[in-house]
Every structure is written in C-alpha cells, then in structure tokens.
Residue frames as qw, qx, qy, qz and C-alpha x, y, z in Angstrom:
[[0.422, 0.058, -0.904, 0.033, 20.49, 10.21, -1.96],
 [0.093, 0.101, 0.746, -0.652, 18.62, 10.85, 1.29],
 [0.524, 0.224, 0.099, -0.816, 15.32, 11.53, -0.76],
 [0.324, 0.127, -0.865, -0.362, 15.41, 8.04, -2.41],
 [0.006, -0.289, -0.925, 0.247, 13.07, 6.46, 0.22],
 [0.324, 0.521, 0.288, -0.735, 10.57, 9.48, -0.17],
 [0.377, 0.370, -0.531, -0.662, 10.58, 8.95, -4.06],
 [0.182, -0.017, -0.974, -0.131, 10.09, 5.25, -3.68],
 [0.121, 0.393, 0.776, -0.478, 7.08, 5.78, -1.38],
 [0.359, 0.484, -0.060, -0.796, 5.58, 8.33, -3.91],
 [0.407, 0.282, -0.690, -0.528, 5.98, 5.95, -6.75],
 [0.125, -0.102, -0.986, 0.041, 4.73, 2.80, -5.01],
 [0.227, 0.419, 0.599, -0.644, 1.64, 4.61, -3.78],
 [0.408, 0.460, -0.302, -0.728, 0.95, 6.01, -7.27],
 [0.300, 0.208, -0.889, -0.277, 1.36, 2.50, -8.64],
 [0.022, 0.206, 0.921, -0.331, -0.68, 0.88, -5.99],
 [0.349, 0.487, 0.308, -0.739, -3.55, 3.40, -6.42],
 [0.454, 0.433, -0.452, -0.634, -3.59, 2.81, -10.15],
 [0.287, 0.054, -0.943, -0.163, -3.55, -0.95, -9.93],
 [0.220, 0.363, 0.778, -0.464, -6.68, -0.85, -7.54],
 [0.451, 0.524, 0.019, -0.722, -8.38, 1.26, -10.21],
 [0.371, 0.315, -0.761, -0.428, -7.38, -1.18, -12.93],
 [0.046, -0.111, -0.982, 0.148, -8.69, -4.11, -10.83],
 [0.322, 0.452, 0.503, -0.662, -11.89, -2.31, -10.24],
 [0.456, 0.488, -0.302, -0.680, -12.39, -1.61, -13.97],
 [0.293, 0.217, -0.892, -0.266, -11.65, -5.26, -14.72],
 [0.168, 0.209, 0.845, -0.463, -14.06, -6.36, -12.06],
 [0.434, 0.497, 0.198, -0.725, -16.84, -4.20, -13.76],
 [0.490, 0.480, -0.533, -0.495, -15.91, -5.74, -17.27],
 [0.927, -0.138, 0.253, -0.240, -16.00, -9.25, -15.75],
 [0.724, 0.560, -0.381, 0.130, -12.46, -9.81, -17.15],
 [0.767, 0.044, -0.443, 0.463, -9.14, -11.13, -15.77],
 [0.403, -0.893, -0.066, -0.190, -8.48, -9.78, -12.29],
 [0.238, 0.570, -0.625, 0.478, -5.37, -8.84, -10.17],
 [0.668, -0.241, -0.688, 0.153, -5.04, -11.29, -7.33],
 [0.470, -0.859, -0.058, -0.193, -5.80, -10.06, -3.70],
 [0.815, -0.368, 0.031, 0.447, -2.47, -11.33, -2.78],
 [0.496, 0.319, 0.151, 0.793, -0.81, -8.88, -5.28],
 [0.142, -0.800, -0.194, -0.550, -2.95, -6.05, -4.04],
 [0.691, -0.721, -0.049, 0.012, -2.01, -6.69, -0.43],
 [0.773, -0.144, 0.070, 0.614, 1.75, -7.14, -1.18],
 [0.282, 0.648, 0.167, 0.688, 1.68, -3.70, -2.91],
 [0.426, -0.833, -0.085, -0.344, 0.39, -2.29, 0.31],
 [0.838, -0.500, 0.016, 0.216, 2.86, -4.10, 2.43],
 [0.729, 0.116, 0.123, 0.663, 5.88, -3.02, 0.32],
 [0.247, -0.210, -0.074, 0.943, 4.91, 0.64, 0.93],
 [0.124, -0.242, -0.499, -0.823, 1.82, 1.38, -1.05],
 [0.093, -0.439, -0.817, 0.361, -0.67, 1.38, 1.99],
 [0.081, 0.476, 0.203, -0.852, -1.65, 4.90, 1.41],
 [0.278, 0.241, -0.585, -0.723, -2.29, 4.36, -2.25],
 [0.221, -0.144, -0.960, -0.090, -4.26, 1.31, -1.40],
 [0.014, -0.496, -0.656, 0.568, -6.48, 3.05, 0.97],
 [0.205, 0.460, -0.135, -0.854, -7.02, 5.88, -1.41],
 [0.226, 0.068, -0.822, -0.518, -7.73, 3.26, -4.07],
 [0.094, -0.360, -0.913, 0.167, -10.35, 1.59, -1.87],
 [0.075, 0.590, 0.398, -0.699, -11.99, 4.95, -1.12],
 [0.198, 0.458, -0.286, -0.818, -11.88, 6.54, -4.56],
 [0.371, 0.138, -0.767, -0.506, -12.65, 3.50, -6.72],
 [0.728, -0.184, 0.201, -0.628, -14.92, 1.89, -4.09],
 [0.756, 0.287, -0.584, -0.070, -13.06, -1.26, -4.43],
 [0.612, 0.040, -0.725, 0.313, -12.57, -4.02, -1.86],
 [0.213, -0.488, 0.247, -0.809, -14.44, -2.07, 0.77],
 [0.791, -0.317, -0.008, -0.522, -16.29, -4.99, 2.09],
 [0.844, 0.155, -0.471, 0.205, -13.48, -7.51, 2.34],
 [0.669, -0.738, -0.066, 0.058, -12.34, -7.80, 5.93],
 [0.788, -0.168, 0.129, 0.578, -8.69, -8.37, 5.05],
 [0.328, 0.497, 0.208, 0.776, -8.75, -5.09, 3.16],
 [0.332, -0.818, -0.247, -0.398, -11.14, -3.12, 5.38],
 [0.670, -0.733, 0.111, 0.027, -9.10, -3.88, 8.63],
 [0.881, -0.047, 0.110, 0.458, -5.82, -5.15, 7.17],
 [0.446, 0.595, 0.096, 0.662, -4.75, -2.05, 5.15],
 [0.249, -0.882, 0.053, -0.396, -5.16, 0.28, 8.08],
 [0.846, -0.500, 0.165, 0.086, -3.11, -2.14, 10.27],
 [0.785, 0.314, 0.139, 0.516, -0.50, -2.25, 7.48],
 [0.212, 0.775, -0.003, 0.595, -0.29, 1.49, 7.45],
 [0.519, -0.816, 0.149, -0.207, -0.04, 1.74, 11.26],
 [0.903, -0.223, 0.180, 0.319, 2.82, -0.84, 11.24],
 [0.587, 0.514, 0.101, 0.618, 4.62, 1.17, 8.46],
 [0.100, -0.887, 0.043, -0.450, 4.23, 4.43, 10.54],
 [0.789, -0.591, 0.162, 0.029, 5.51, 2.64, 13.71],
 [0.855, 0.021, 0.178, 0.486, 8.58, 1.33, 11.75],
 [0.357, 0.713, 0.073, 0.599, 9.27, 4.71, 10.27],
 [0.387, -0.862, 0.098, -0.311, 9.07, 6.38, 13.69],
 [0.860, -0.437, 0.186, 0.185, 11.42, 3.68, 15.23],
 [0.784, 0.307, 0.180, 0.509, 13.83, 3.97, 12.30],
 [0.169, 0.811, 0.077, 0.555, 13.92, 7.79, 12.63],
 [0.428, -0.809, 0.184, -0.358, 14.27, 7.95, 16.36],
 [0.680, -0.510, 0.524, 0.047, 16.42, 4.95, 16.96],
 [0.628, 0.624, -0.402, -0.235, 18.71, 4.41, 14.10],
 [0.983, -0.058, -0.095, 0.144, 20.58, 1.28, 13.68],
 [0.213, -0.885, 0.412, 0.042, 24.06, 1.47, 15.11],
 [0.800, 0.427, -0.408, 0.109, 27.09, -0.13, 13.72],
 [0.775, -0.616, 0.105, 0.098, 29.56, -1.84, 15.93],
 [0.765, 0.386, 0.015, 0.514, 32.46, -0.97, 13.66]]
C-alpha cells in the first residue's frame, strides 16, 4: 500500500509523456490537437517529469513560455510538497 503513490507517479508520467508525443504527431499532421490546458493539468497532477521529457524528446511546446518556465516551476513545487510531506507529516488530533 505504501508504494501506491510511487506507482501513480510512474503511470501519470508515462501517460503524460505519451500524450505530449501524440500531440506533437497531431501537430505535424495538422489534425485535431490536445488542448494546452490538458497538457498542463497532466503536469500538475503529477506528470511534470513526463511533460518535461516530452518537451525535450518530442521537441514540443519548447517555445511557449507557460511550458518553458511553467513546467519547471510545477516540478519544483511538487518536489517541495513531497519534501514537506515526508519531513513534516500531517498529525491527527485524535
């Protein structure tokens, strides 16, 4: 049970990476695209590493400021939250 968060992060990052690749393919084909909001939400819910790798590998959204600067900030915020959660666990008053 303790590994569930780790499995979640692995899956969401793989999914996010693949979604960035699909969106890049769709962009090249000139067809329907995945919204930028969806791409950013995937990063926010834990897929920031997959998003950054997708940007790097697929050369996708690299010039958009909200991705170029926003994704690293999202990752830093997630690292800070993990650090705080691991070092200062929530205490129950029960």
